[in-house]
C-alpha positions in Angstrom: -35.6 6.1 -9.2 -32.8 3.4 -9.2 -31.6 1.9 -5.9 -28.5 3.6 -4.5 -25.3 1.7 -5.2 -23.6 0.0 -2.2 -20.2 1.4 -1.5 -17.2 -0.5 -3.0 -14.3 -0.7 -0.6 -10.7 -0.9 -1.6 -7.7 -2.6 -0.1 -6.7 0.8 1.3 -10.1 1.0 3.1 -9.4 -2.4 4.7 -5.8 -1.5 5.6 -6.9 1.9 7.1 -9.6 0.2 9.2 -7.2 -2.5 10.4 -4.4 0.0 11.1 -1.9 -1.6 8.8 -0.1 -0.7 5.6 -1.7 -1.5 2.3 1.1 -3.9 1.5 0.4 -5.9 4.8 -3.3 -6.2 3.9 -2.3 -7.4 0.5 0.0 -10.1 1.9 -2.9 -11.3 4.1 -5.1 -11.8 1.0 -2.4 -13.1 -1.3 -0.8 -15.5 1.2 2.6 -14.9 -0.5 4.4 -14.3 2.8 3.6 -15.0 6.4 1.8 -12.4 8.4 1.6 -12.4 12.2 -1.6 -14.1 13.3 -3.0 -11.1 15.3 -2.4 -8.8 12.3 -4.0 -11.3 9.9 -7.0 -11.5 12.2 -7.3 -7.7 12.3 -7.2 -7.4 8.5 -9.8 -10.1 8.0 -12.1 -8.6 10.7 -11.7 -5.2 9.0 -12.7 -6.7 5.7 -15.7 -8.5 7.2 -16.8 -5.3 9.0 -16.8 -3.4 5.7 -18.6 -6.4 4.1 
């Protein structure tokens, strides 16, 4: 029996977990525009939590 696949998380999953819009999470990762530091930290923590 093959090993179960690990879940693949999307930008929406990260945004939902961080409590921000998908567009805000996208800006954090793209760096195209500034994002408030507390928001940036929440998004990065959410991504890390989801692994």
